[in-house]
C-alpha positions in Angstrom: 28.9 31.2 -147.9 27.0 28.6 -146.0 24.5 26.4 -147.8 21.4 24.4 -147.1 23.4 21.2 -147.5 25.8 22.1 -144.8 24.0 20.2 -142.0 24.4 17.0 -144.0 28.1 17.0 -143.1 28.6 16.5 -139.3 31.7 18.2 -137.8 34.3 16.4 -135.9 33.3 15.5 -132.3 34.3 17.7 -129.5 37.3 17.0 -127.3 36.7 14.5 -124.6 36.4 16.3 -121.3 38.2 15.3 -118.1 36.2 13.7 -115.2 36.6 16.8 -113.0 35.1 19.0 -115.7 32.3 16.5 -116.3 31.5 16.4 -112.6 31.4 20.1 -112.1 29.3 20.6 -115.2 26.8 18.2 -114.1 26.4 19.7 -110.6 26.1 23.2 -112.0 23.6 22.0 -114.7 21.5 20.2 -112.2 21.2 23.2 -109.8 20.6 25.7 -112.6 17.9 23.5 -114.1 15.9 23.3 -110.9 16.1 26.9 -110.0 15.6 28.1 -113.6 12.4 26.0 -114.1 11.0 27.4 -110.9 11.8 31.0 -112.0 10.4 30.4 -115.4 7.0 29.3 -114.0 7.0 32.3 -111.6 7.8 34.8 -114.4 4.5 33.9 -116.4 2.5 34.1 -113.1 3.2 37.8 -112.9 1.1 40.6 -114.2 1.7 41.4 -117.9 3.7 44.6 -118.5 4.6 45.0 -114.8 8.1 45.7 -113.4 7.9 42.3 -111.7 7.4 40.6 -115.0 10.4 42.2 -116.6 12.6 41.7 -113.6 11.5 38.0 -113.3 12.0 37.2 -117.0 15.3 39.0 -117.0 16.4 37.0 -114.0 15.5 33.8 -115.9 17.6 34.8 -118.9 20.5 35.7 -116.7 20.3 32.5 -114.7 20.3 30.3 -117.9 23.2 32.3 -119.3 25.4 32.4 -116.2 24.6 28.9 -115.3 25.6 27.7 -118.7 28.9 29.7 -118.7 29.7 28.6 -115.2 29.4 24.9 -116.1 32.5 24.8 -118.2 33.8 25.4 -121.7 31.1 25.7 -124.4 31.6 25.4 -128.1 30.2 27.5 -130.9 30.4 24.9 -133.5 31.3 24.6 -137.2 29.9 23.4 -140.4 31.8 21.8 -143.3 30.6 23.2 -146.7 31.0 21.6 -150.0 34.4 23.0 -150.5 35.4 21.2 -147.3 36.2 24.3 -145.5 34.9 24.7 -141.9 32.9 27.8 -141.2 30.8 29.1 -138.4 27.1 28.6 -139.3 25.1 31.8 -139.9 23.0 31.9 -143.1 21.5 28.4 -142.7 20.4 28.9 -139.1 18.7 32.2 -140.0 16.9 30.4 -142.9 15.9 27.6 -140.6 14.5 30.2 -138.1 12.4 31.7 -140.9 11.2 28.3 -141.9 10.3 27.3 -138.4 8.3 30.6 -138.0 6.4 29.8 -141.2 5.5 26.3 -139.9 4.2 27.8 -136.5 2.4 30.6 -138.3 0.5 28.0 -140.3 -0.2 26.0 -137.1 -1.4 29.2 -135.4 -4.0 29.7 -138.2 -5.5 26.4 -137.2 -4.9 26.8 -133.4 -6.9 30.0 -133.2 -10.0 28.0 -134.2 -9.5 25.5 -131.4 -10.6 27.0 -128.0 -8.2 25.4 -125.7 -5.2 26.2 -127.9 -6.5 29.7 -128.6 -6.7 30.4 -124.9 -3.3 29.0 -124.3 -1.6 31.0 -127.0 -3.5 34.2 -126.1 -2.3 33.6 -122.5 1.3 34.0 -123.6 0.7 36.8 -126.2 -0.9 39.0 -123.7 2.6 39.7 -122.3 3.5 41.2 -125.7 0.2 43.0 -126.1 0.3 44.7 -122.8 4.0 45.4 -122.4 6.6 47.8 -123.6 7.7 46.6 -127.1 11.3 47.3 -126.5 11.4 45.5 -123.2 9.4 42.6 -124.5 11.8 42.1 -127.3 14.8 42.5 -125.2 13.7 39.9 -122.6 12.4 37.5 -125.2 15.6 37.5 -127.2 17.7 37.4 -124.0 15.8 34.3 -122.8 16.3 32.7 -126.3 20.0 33.3 -126.0 20.2 32.1 -122.4 18.2 29.0 -123.1 20.6 28.0 -125.9 23.7 28.7 -123.7 22.2 26.4 -121.1 20.1 23.7 -122.8 22.1 23.2 -126.0 25.3 24.3 -124.4 25.9 23.2 -120.9 23.1 20.6 -120.5 23.8 19.0 -123.9 27.5 18.7 -123.1 26.7 17.4 -119.6 24.7 14.5 -121.0 27.6 13.0 -122.9 27.2 10.6 -125.8 24.1 8.9 -124.4 21.1 10.2 -126.5 21.8 13.9 -125.8 19.3 15.1 -128.4 16.3 13.2 -126.9 17.4 13.8 -123.3 18.2 17.6 -123.7 14.8 18.1 -125.4 13.0 16.2 -122.7 14.6 18.3 -120.0 13.9 21.4 -122.0 10.2 20.5 -122.4 9.9 19.4 -118.7 11.2 22.8 -117.6 8.6 24.5 -119.7 5.8 22.6 -118.0 6.2 24.9 -115.0 4.5 27.6 -117.0 1.4 25.4 -117.1 0.7 26.5 -120.7 0.2 23.6 -123.2 1.2 25.9 -126.1 4.5 26.7 -124.7 5.1 23.1 -123.8 4.3 21.9 -127.3 6.6 24.6 -128.8 9.4 23.6 -126.5 9.1 20.0 -127.6 9.2 20.8 -131.4 11.7 23.6 -131.3 13.8 21.8 -128.6 14.1 18.9 -131.0 15.2 21.2 -133.9 17.7 23.0 -131.7 19.3 19.9 -130.4 19.6 18.4 -133.9 21.4 21.6 -134.9 23.7 21.3 -131.9 24.6 17.7 -132.9 25.2 18.6 -136.6 27.4 21.5 -135.8 29.1 20.5 -132.5 28.2 23.8 -130.8 25.4 26.4 -129.9 25.8 29.1 -132.6 23.5 27.5 -135.0 20.6 26.9 -132.5 21.1 30.2 -131.0 20.8 32.1 -134.3 17.7 29.9 -135.2 16.1 30.5 -131.8 16.5 34.3 -131.9 15.4 34.6 -135.5 12.3 32.4 -134.8 11.5 34.3 -131.5 11.6 37.7 -133.2 9.4 36.7 -136.1 6.9 35.0 -133.7 6.8 38.1 -131.5 6.3 40.4 -134.5 3.6 38.6 -136.5 1.8 36.2 -134.1 0.0 38.7 -131.8 -2.3 40.2 -134.5 -3.7 36.6 -135.2 -5.0 36.5 -131.7 -6.1 40.0 -131.2 -9.9 39.5 -130.7 -10.8 43.1 -131.4 -9.0 43.1 -134.8 -10.5 39.8 -135.7 -14.1 40.9 -135.0 -13.6 43.9 -137.3 -12.5 41.7 -140.2 
């Protein structure tokens, strides 16, 4: 069973990649990042609940995933528990996702009283309020998976040993600026840092992926009611 202390033990570094693999990875990553950032911004400029919205967000998720997989070998990662056995991280990433949601929920209680942040968050949540629940969950979780495959998988590996946590978080945050939504940019900076630290600690993308999906599902389930003006006026 995985434990909270497992991230304190960093797994062995990944195998050194050859120069051709590194070169190919960096070219694929650069192209995917540019196209993906543009598609991300375009997806949130569509009408909430429209076919175009689901098609564009699905395209973004597909691009992140395919670009990451096409860049070269990716690693799921391991954790060393107290009995010195290597295991795939599962329980701790889930708990981390729940904890991250709790932090953001608390921040949301404050943000909804600050007009600029309330408008920014409501501008994102409208896509959940006015859309088909099944499709919203599907595209949201698919994007969470795709982002981890690309940003904490391919991009992180392409950066090499030179400050990959800070650099991958910076690129992730920069890509999110195309949405022109300050709430999403702030969330990308905070969660991107957490995901990158998980990537460094485990040597792979399984831990950040599980945390990202857990956090996204909880945010999608519990955050919209906080910003539903009609419900708030009745309370």
